[in-house]
BANUVO-120959 format. One line per field, with one value per residue: residue in one letter; y, z negated, x of N, C-alpha, C, CB in turn; residue number from 1. Coordinates in steps of 0.05 Angstrom, whole numbers, plus 5000, padded with zeros to 4 digits. Glycine has a CB too. Example, Ala and Ser with C-alpha at 12.3 -4.5 7.8 and 13.67 -1.06 7.14 Angstrom:
REM residues 2
type <- A | S;
n.c2 <- 4886 | 4955;
n.c3 <- 4844 | 4858;
n.c1 <- 5264 | 5257;
ca.c2 <- 4910 | 4979;
ca.c3 <- 4844 | 4857;
ca.c1 <- 5246 | 5273;
c.c2 <- 4934 | 5001;
c.c3 <- 4844 | 4843;
c.c1 <- 5264 | 5258;
cb.c2 <- 4911 | 4988;
cb.c3 <- 4819 | 4886;
cb.c1 <- 5226 | 5282;
seq <- 1 | 2;
END
This chain:
REM residues 107
type <- M | K | T | A | I | A | L | I | A | A | C | A | L | S | A | C | G | A | T | R | N | H | V | E | I | Q | R | I | N | V | A | V | P | V | A | C | Q | E | P | T | P | T | R | P | V | M | P | T | E | A | L | R | P | G | A | T | V | D | Q | F | A | Q | A | A | M | A | E | I | E | R | R | E | G | Y | E | V | Q | L | V | A | A | L | E | V | C | T | K | P | L | D | P | A | P | E | K | E | P | L | G | L | R | A | G | W | P | Q | K;
n.c2 <- 3548 | 3585 | 3575 | 3525 | 3530 | 3564 | 3531 | 3488 | 3519 | 3535 | 3485 | 3471 | 3507 | 3499 | 3449 | 3461 | 3488 | 3448 | 3417 | 3393 | 3412 | 3376 | 3387 | 3369 | 3368 | 3356 | 3336 | 3344 | 3322 | 3351 | 3345 | 3392 | 3421 | 3438 | 3480 | 3460 | 3477 | 3466 | 3476 | 3463 | 3419 | 3444 | 3424 | 3390 | 3402 | 3358 | 3312 | 3289 | 3323 | 3364 | 3348 | 3354 | 3350 | 3316 | 3277 | 3221 | 3150 | 3132 | 3179 | 3191 | 3147 | 3155 | 3202 | 3186 | 3150 | 3184 | 3217 | 3180 | 3176 | 3229 | 3236 | 3199 | 3224 | 3271 | 3249 | 3231 | 3278 | 3298 | 3256 | 3264 | 3316 | 3306 | 3271 | 3306 | 3339 | 3305 | 3280 | 3268 | 3320 | 3345 | 3337 | 3393 | 3409 | 3390 | 3439 | 3479 | 3486 | 3546 | 3603 | 3590 | 3534 | 3519 | 3510 | 3467 | 3397 | 3347 | 3290;
n.c3 <- 2822 | 2827 | 2880 | 2879 | 2849 | 2882 | 2926 | 2905 | 2891 | 2942 | 2966 | 2936 | 2947 | 3002 | 3001 | 2980 | 3021 | 3058 | 3048 | 3072 | 3083 | 3090 | 3126 | 3132 | 3171 | 3160 | 3188 | 3160 | 3163 | 3144 | 3122 | 3137 | 3114 | 3156 | 3171 | 3193 | 3256 | 3282 | 3295 | 3254 | 3273 | 3285 | 3245 | 3272 | 3276 | 3248 | 3273 | 3238 | 3194 | 3215 | 3215 | 3199 | 3136 | 3141 | 3179 | 3224 | 3219 | 3268 | 3290 | 3255 | 3261 | 3315 | 3311 | 3276 | 3307 | 3346 | 3314 | 3300 | 3348 | 3353 | 3306 | 3315 | 3357 | 3332 | 3296 | 3330 | 3345 | 3298 | 3284 | 3327 | 3316 | 3267 | 3284 | 3314 | 3274 | 3243 | 3274 | 3286 | 3289 | 3346 | 3347 | 3343 | 3403 | 3417 | 3412 | 3441 | 3403 | 3367 | 3357 | 3312 | 3311 | 3363 | 3381 | 3353 | 3350 | 3380 | 3353;
n.c1 <- 4034 | 3994 | 3979 | 3960 | 3914 | 3886 | 3882 | 3849 | 3802 | 3787 | 3776 | 3734 | 3695 | 3689 | 3668 | 3618 | 3593 | 3587 | 3542 | 3479 | 3413 | 3354 | 3299 | 3232 | 3175 | 3108 | 3045 | 2982 | 2919 | 2858 | 2794 | 2744 | 2687 | 2631 | 2579 | 2514 | 2487 | 2441 | 2373 | 2316 | 2265 | 2197 | 2142 | 2087 | 2016 | 1974 | 1925 | 1888 | 1888 | 1858 | 1805 | 1736 | 1701 | 1654 | 1666 | 1659 | 1673 | 1691 | 1709 | 1749 | 1784 | 1800 | 1828 | 1868 | 1897 | 1915 | 1948 | 1989 | 2017 | 2035 | 2065 | 2106 | 2132 | 2150 | 2183 | 2225 | 2245 | 2265 | 2306 | 2342 | 2358 | 2386 | 2426 | 2457 | 2477 | 2506 | 2546 | 2615 | 2664 | 2700 | 2770 | 2818 | 2853 | 2922 | 2970 | 3021 | 3082 | 3095 | 3139 | 3193 | 3184 | 3184 | 3235 | 3251 | 3272 | 3231 | 3196;
ca.c2 <- 3544 | 3600 | 3564 | 3501 | 3538 | 3575 | 3507 | 3475 | 3536 | 3533 | 3459 | 3468 | 3526 | 3486 | 3426 | 3472 | 3496 | 3424 | 3403 | 3399 | 3409 | 3363 | 3395 | 3352 | 3379 | 3335 | 3347 | 3331 | 3328 | 3354 | 3350 | 3418 | 3421 | 3458 | 3484 | 3450 | 3501 | 3455 | 3483 | 3442 | 3422 | 3450 | 3402 | 3394 | 3401 | 3331 | 3312 | 3281 | 3347 | 3382 | 3336 | 3365 | 3331 | 3298 | 3263 | 3193 | 3133 | 3132 | 3205 | 3188 | 3126 | 3166 | 3223 | 3172 | 3139 | 3208 | 3224 | 3162 | 3185 | 3257 | 3232 | 3186 | 3245 | 3289 | 3231 | 3231 | 3305 | 3297 | 3239 | 3279 | 3338 | 3294 | 3261 | 3329 | 3350 | 3286 | 3270 | 3278 | 3344 | 3339 | 3352 | 3412 | 3399 | 3397 | 3465 | 3484 | 3499 | 3575 | 3613 | 3574 | 3508 | 3513 | 3501 | 3442 | 3372 | 3330 | 3262;
ca.c3 <- 2807 | 2840 | 2906 | 2873 | 2841 | 2905 | 2941 | 2891 | 2895 | 2971 | 2971 | 2921 | 2963 | 3028 | 2995 | 2973 | 3046 | 3075 | 3043 | 3090 | 3074 | 3109 | 3125 | 3149 | 3172 | 3164 | 3193 | 3145 | 3170 | 3121 | 3130 | 3129 | 3118 | 3173 | 3168 | 3218 | 3268 | 3295 | 3281 | 3244 | 3288 | 3268 | 3241 | 3287 | 3263 | 3251 | 3279 | 3214 | 3178 | 3227 | 3214 | 3180 | 3117 | 3149 | 3204 | 3224 | 3220 | 3295 | 3295 | 3237 | 3274 | 3339 | 3302 | 3264 | 3329 | 3359 | 3295 | 3301 | 3369 | 3347 | 3284 | 3327 | 3372 | 3312 | 3285 | 3350 | 3344 | 3272 | 3288 | 3345 | 3302 | 3248 | 3297 | 3322 | 3250 | 3230 | 3291 | 3280 | 3305 | 3362 | 3335 | 3359 | 3421 | 3409 | 3426 | 3442 | 3380 | 3370 | 3340 | 3305 | 3318 | 3393 | 3383 | 3337 | 3364 | 3375 | 3347;
ca.c1 <- 4012 | 3972 | 3970 | 3944 | 3889 | 3873 | 3874 | 3828 | 3780 | 3781 | 3766 | 3708 | 3680 | 3683 | 3649 | 3590 | 3582 | 3585 | 3517 | 3459 | 3385 | 3338 | 3272 | 3214 | 3148 | 3087 | 3017 | 2963 | 2891 | 2841 | 2765 | 2733 | 2656 | 2620 | 2550 | 2500 | 2473 | 2418 | 2350 | 2298 | 2239 | 2174 | 2124 | 2062 | 1990 | 1965 | 1896 | 1871 | 1884 | 1838 | 1778 | 1718 | 1695 | 1633 | 1675 | 1651 | 1693 | 1703 | 1726 | 1774 | 1802 | 1810 | 1849 | 1892 | 1912 | 1928 | 1968 | 2011 | 2034 | 2047 | 2087 | 2129 | 2147 | 2163 | 2208 | 2247 | 2259 | 2281 | 2329 | 2358 | 2371 | 2403 | 2449 | 2473 | 2489 | 2526 | 2568 | 2642 | 2674 | 2725 | 2792 | 2829 | 2875 | 2947 | 2980 | 3051 | 3089 | 3102 | 3159 | 3215 | 3178 | 3189 | 3264 | 3258 | 3271 | 3208 | 3201;
c.c2 <- 3560 | 3588 | 3538 | 3508 | 3549 | 3552 | 3493 | 3492 | 3534 | 3508 | 3458 | 3485 | 3512 | 3462 | 3436 | 3479 | 3471 | 3410 | 3413 | 3395 | 3397 | 3373 | 3380 | 3365 | 3357 | 3349 | 3331 | 3342 | 3330 | 3359 | 3376 | 3418 | 3445 | 3458 | 3474 | 3475 | 3491 | 3465 | 3461 | 3444 | 3428 | 3429 | 3409 | 3392 | 3371 | 3329 | 3305 | 3303 | 3365 | 3371 | 3351 | 3344 | 3313 | 3282 | 3234 | 3176 | 3130 | 3156 | 3202 | 3170 | 3139 | 3188 | 3209 | 3160 | 3162 | 3217 | 3207 | 3171 | 3210 | 3253 | 3218 | 3205 | 3264 | 3275 | 3233 | 3257 | 3307 | 3281 | 3253 | 3302 | 3327 | 3282 | 3283 | 3339 | 3330 | 3274 | 3284 | 3300 | 3334 | 3352 | 3373 | 3401 | 3407 | 3422 | 3463 | 3495 | 3529 | 3582 | 3593 | 3544 | 3498 | 3502 | 3475 | 3417 | 3358 | 3303 | 3244;
c.c3 <- 2820 | 2865 | 2901 | 2865 | 2862 | 2924 | 2932 | 2895 | 2922 | 2979 | 2959 | 2938 | 2989 | 3024 | 2992 | 3002 | 3064 | 3071 | 3063 | 3078 | 3095 | 3106 | 3145 | 3147 | 3177 | 3171 | 3177 | 3154 | 3146 | 3131 | 3120 | 3134 | 3138 | 3172 | 3196 | 3229 | 3284 | 3280 | 3274 | 3261 | 3273 | 3269 | 3257 | 3269 | 3267 | 3254 | 3255 | 3195 | 3188 | 3225 | 3194 | 3159 | 3125 | 3173 | 3202 | 3224 | 3247 | 3299 | 3279 | 3252 | 3299 | 3331 | 3290 | 3286 | 3344 | 3340 | 3296 | 3325 | 3365 | 3325 | 3297 | 3344 | 3356 | 3301 | 3304 | 3348 | 3319 | 3273 | 3306 | 3331 | 3279 | 3260 | 3306 | 3297 | 3238 | 3249 | 3284 | 3300 | 3321 | 3348 | 3354 | 3378 | 3411 | 3426 | 3424 | 3414 | 3385 | 3351 | 3337 | 3312 | 3344 | 3397 | 3368 | 3354 | 3357 | 3370 | 3367;
c.c1 <- 3988 | 3962 | 3957 | 3917 | 3871 | 3865 | 3851 | 3800 | 3770 | 3766 | 3737 | 3688 | 3671 | 3665 | 3620 | 3578 | 3577 | 3557 | 3496 | 3431 | 3370 | 3308 | 3255 | 3186 | 3128 | 3061 | 3000 | 2934 | 2873 | 2813 | 2755 | 2703 | 2649 | 2590 | 2536 | 2484 | 2449 | 2393 | 2331 | 2273 | 2216 | 2154 | 2096 | 2039 | 1979 | 1935 | 1879 | 1870 | 1863 | 1810 | 1763 | 1709 | 1673 | 1640 | 1665 | 1675 | 1707 | 1720 | 1753 | 1795 | 1814 | 1833 | 1872 | 1908 | 1928 | 1953 | 1993 | 2029 | 2048 | 2069 | 2111 | 2146 | 2162 | 2188 | 2230 | 2261 | 2278 | 2306 | 2349 | 2374 | 2392 | 2427 | 2468 | 2488 | 2509 | 2545 | 2592 | 2649 | 2698 | 2747 | 2806 | 2850 | 2902 | 2957 | 3010 | 3059 | 3099 | 3125 | 3182 | 3210 | 3186 | 3218 | 3270 | 3255 | 3244 | 3214 | 3189;
cb.c2 <- 3551 | 3629 | 3560 | 3485 | 3557 | 3595 | 3488 | 3472 | 3563 | 3534 | 3436 | 3480 | 3552 | 3477 | 3411 | 3501 | 3515 | 3403 | 3407 | 3384 | 3435 | 3332 | 3424 | 3321 | 3400 | 3316 | 3346 | 3335 | 3306 | 3376 | 3328 | 3440 | 3424 | 3454 | 3516 | 3425 | 3519 | 3424 | 3503 | 3445 | 3397 | 3476 | 3397 | 3374 | 3424 | 3314 | 3292 | 3256 | 3361 | 3387 | 3306 | 3377 | 3344 | 3313 | 3265 | 3186 | 3109 | 3130 | 3232 | 3175 | 3100 | 3179 | 3244 | 3149 | 3125 | 3232 | 3223 | 3133 | 3188 | 3278 | 3215 | 3163 | 3261 | 3297 | 3198 | 3225 | 3330 | 3286 | 3212 | 3291 | 3357 | 3274 | 3245 | 3351 | 3358 | 3263 | 3273 | 3255 | 3369 | 3350 | 3331 | 3434 | 3411 | 3373 | 3493 | 3505 | 3483 | 3594 | 3620 | 3578 | 3504 | 3539 | 3522 | 3439 | 3354 | 3332 | 3255;
cb.c3 <- 2779 | 2845 | 2925 | 2851 | 2822 | 2919 | 2941 | 2861 | 2890 | 2987 | 2958 | 2889 | 2968 | 3043 | 2969 | 2953 | 3060 | 3067 | 3013 | 3114 | 3066 | 3106 | 3131 | 3139 | 3194 | 3137 | 3222 | 3114 | 3189 | 3103 | 3121 | 3144 | 3088 | 3201 | 3161 | 3212 | 3287 | 3295 | 3297 | 3214 | 3302 | 3276 | 3208 | 3311 | 3276 | 3228 | 3301 | 3199 | 3175 | 3257 | 3207 | 3193 | 3092 | 3154 | 3207 | 3247 | 3211 | 3316 | 3284 | 3208 | 3282 | 3357 | 3279 | 3244 | 3349 | 3363 | 3269 | 3305 | 3392 | 3337 | 3259 | 3345 | 3389 | 3289 | 3281 | 3378 | 3343 | 3250 | 3299 | 3367 | 3289 | 3233 | 3320 | 3334 | 3230 | 3216 | 3322 | 3281 | 3286 | 3393 | 3326 | 3343 | 3450 | 3412 | 3413 | 3465 | 3367 | 3364 | 3313 | 3276 | 3316 | 3411 | 3374 | 3312 | 3356 | 3396 | 3320;
cb.c1 <- 4018 | 3983 | 3995 | 3956 | 3893 | 3891 | 3896 | 3835 | 3787 | 3806 | 3785 | 3710 | 3696 | 3709 | 3659 | 3592 | 3602 | 3608 | 3506 | 3462 | 3373 | 3341 | 3270 | 3214 | 3147 | 3085 | 3009 | 2968 | 2880 | 2850 | 2747 | 2747 | 2639 | 2630 | 2544 | 2478 | 2494 | 2419 | 2336 | 2291 | 2233 | 2161 | 2120 | 2060 | 1969 | 1974 | 1889 | 1883 | 1908 | 1845 | 1779 | 1694 | 1689 | 1607 | 1706 | 1634 | 1685 | 1682 | 1709 | 1766 | 1784 | 1787 | 1836 | 1882 | 1891 | 1906 | 1955 | 2001 | 2019 | 2024 | 2076 | 2121 | 2129 | 2142 | 2200 | 2237 | 2237 | 2266 | 2322 | 2340 | 2349 | 2388 | 2440 | 2456 | 2467 | 2512 | 2562 | 2663 | 2682 | 2723 | 2814 | 2840 | 2871 | 2965 | 2968 | 3059 | 3111 | 3076 | 3148 | 3221 | 3151 | 3185 | 3283 | 3242 | 3295 | 3192 | 3190;
seq <- 1 | 2 | 3 | 4 | 5 | 6 | 7 | 8 | 9 | 10 | 11 | 12 | 13 | 14 | 15 | 16 | 17 | 18 | 19 | 20 | 21 | 22 | 23 | 24 | 25 | 26 | 27 | 28 | 29 | 30 | 31 | 32 | 33 | 34 | 35 | 36 | 37 | 38 | 39 | 40 | 41 | 42 | 43 | 44 | 45 | 46 | 47 | 48 | 49 | 50 | 51 | 52 | 53 | 54 | 55 | 56 | 57 | 58 | 59 | 60 | 61 | 62 | 63 | 64 | 65 | 66 | 67 | 68 | 69 | 70 | 71 | 72 | 73 | 74 | 75 | 76 | 77 | 78 | 79 | 80 | 81 | 82 | 83 | 84 | 85 | 86 | 87 | 88 | 89 | 90 | 91 | 92 | 93 | 94 | 95 | 96 | 97 | 98 | 99 | 100 | 101 | 102 | 103 | 104 | 105 | 106 | 107;
END
C-alpha cells in the first residue's frame, strides 16, 4: 500500500514538472510625439506697411506688387518649416538582441 501511494505521488509530481510554459515576445510600435525643433521664419516687413498716409496710387500699386513677391517668399519659408515638422521620423535601426534575448531562436 505504501508503495502504491508513493508511486501515485511520484507520478503526480512528475506530471506537474512536465508542463511547459510558452513565452512569446511581440514587438509593438507605438507613436511617440516629438517636439519640432525647426525655427519659425521671421515675418518680413511688408512694403505697404511702410507707406506714409499721403502716398499716391502709383506708389501704393508699386508697394503692393513688391509685397506680393515678398509674401510668396515668406510663404515658401513657412511651407518648408511645416514640411520639416510633419515628415515622419525614421524608425530606429534593428539592433542585435542583448542579454537573454541573444540566445532565443529567431523566427
